[in-house]
C-alpha positions as CSV (number, residue, x, y, z in Angstrom):
1,M,177.3,-83.9,-83.8
2,K,179.3,-84.0,-80.9
3,K,180.3,-87.2,-79.8
4,A,179.6,-88.1,-76.0
5,P,182.5,-89.8,-74.1
6,L,182.5,-93.0,-73.2
7,A,181.7,-93.6,-69.8
8,A,178.8,-91.0,-70.2
9,L,177.9,-93.5,-73.3
10,A,178.1,-96.6,-70.5
11,A,176.3,-94.7,-68.0
12,A,173.6,-94.0,-70.0
13,A,173.2,-97.8,-70.9
14,L,172.8,-99.0,-67.3
15,L,169.9,-96.5,-66.2
16,F,167.7,-96.8,-69.6
17,G,168.9,-99.8,-71.5
18,A,170.2,-99.6,-74.9
19,A,167.8,-97.6,-76.8
20,A,168.7,-94.8,-75.0
21,L,172.1,-94.6,-76.9
22,G,169.9,-94.7,-80.2
23,R,170.8,-98.3,-81.4
24,I,167.8,-99.8,-80.5
25,P,164.1,-98.4,-81.5
26,S,162.1,-97.4,-78.6
27,G,159.1,-98.9,-80.3
28,T,161.1,-102.3,-80.4
29,R,160.8,-105.5,-79.0
30,R,163.8,-107.0,-77.5
31,T,163.7,-110.7,-77.4
32,Y,165.4,-112.9,-74.9
33,S,166.5,-116.3,-74.9
34,P,163.9,-118.5,-73.1
35,A,165.1,-119.8,-69.4
36,P,167.7,-123.0,-69.0
37,T,165.2,-126.4,-69.3
38,P,165.3,-128.2,-66.1
39,P,167.3,-131.3,-66.6
40,R,165.7,-134.6,-67.1
41,E,164.4,-137.3,-64.8
42,P,167.8,-139.8,-65.1
43,Y,166.3,-142.8,-67.2
44,R,165.0,-145.1,-63.9
45,L,166.3,-148.8,-64.1
46,V,163.4,-151.4,-64.8
47,S,163.3,-154.9,-62.8
48,G,162.9,-158.0,-64.2
49,G,161.3,-156.3,-67.1
50,A,157.2,-156.5,-66.0
51,D,157.2,-152.4,-66.5
52,R,158.7,-152.7,-69.1
53,L,156.5,-152.5,-72.9
54,D,156.2,-154.8,-75.9
55,V,157.8,-153.0,-78.5
56,N,155.6,-154.9,-80.7
57,R,152.1,-154.4,-79.1
58,V,152.8,-150.4,-77.3
59,T,150.5,-148.1,-79.6
60,G,152.0,-144.7,-81.4
61,P,151.1,-142.4,-78.9
62,V,152.3,-144.5,-75.8
63,L,155.4,-145.1,-77.8
64,A,155.7,-141.0,-78.4
65,G,155.4,-140.6,-74.6
66,L,158.5,-142.9,-73.6
67,P,161.6,-141.5,-72.6
68,G,164.6,-142.0,-75.0
69,V,163.0,-143.1,-77.7
70,G,159.9,-141.2,-78.2
71,R,161.3,-138.8,-80.7
72,Y,161.8,-142.1,-83.0
73,A,158.5,-143.4,-82.6
74,S,157.4,-143.0,-86.1
75,G,160.3,-144.6,-87.5
76,I,159.9,-147.5,-85.1
77,L,156.4,-148.0,-85.7
78,A,157.1,-148.6,-89.0
79,L,160.0,-150.7,-89.2
80,R,157.8,-152.8,-87.0
81,R,154.6,-152.6,-89.7
82,E,158.0,-153.6,-92.4
83,L,159.5,-156.1,-90.1
84,G,155.7,-157.6,-89.5
85,G,156.8,-157.4,-85.7
86,F,160.7,-157.3,-83.7
87,T,162.3,-160.4,-82.7
88,S,165.1,-158.2,-80.8
89,L,165.6,-154.9,-79.2
90,E,168.7,-154.5,-81.5
91,Q,166.6,-154.1,-84.8
92,L,166.0,-150.8,-83.6
93,S,169.0,-149.5,-84.4
94,L,167.6,-150.1,-87.9
95,V,165.6,-146.9,-87.6
96,P,167.8,-143.9,-88.8
97,G,168.9,-141.6,-85.9
98,I,168.8,-144.5,-83.6
99,G,172.5,-145.7,-81.9
100,R,173.8,-147.9,-79.7
101,A,172.9,-145.2,-77.0
102,T,169.6,-145.5,-77.7
103,C,168.8,-149.0,-78.0
104,L,170.4,-149.1,-74.6
105,K,167.9,-146.6,-73.1
106,A,164.6,-148.5,-75.2
107,A,166.0,-151.5,-73.5
108,E,165.1,-150.1,-70.1
109,V,161.4,-149.3,-70.8
110,L,160.8,-151.6,-73.9
111,K,160.8,-155.9,-74.2
112,I,160.2,-158.1,-76.8
113,T,157.9,-161.2,-75.7
114,E,158.0,-164.5,-76.9
115,K,155.1,-166.1,-79.2
């Protein structure tokens, strides 16, 4: 079989895609990377704590929907049951995966009310 010049191969690839070069079977589905996700909204600053939710009373689905801490909802709920309730937001750092940065984010959306 005679080899085609490189320029002809490049032109065929541009015109007909990689399937023209025989590298991809023509019936094969091509996969593309997903479109980039839009940037998330910045965390809103909460004044006075009136808009924040009590970590000892919030339900699982509501907690899961909160920005910054939602993916740790199951761990937060399990630790809340184990402790019998949180006494400070710093206790959230006992949940696996939650560090200082996540505790700071949690402080923007969660609070602890005194009994």
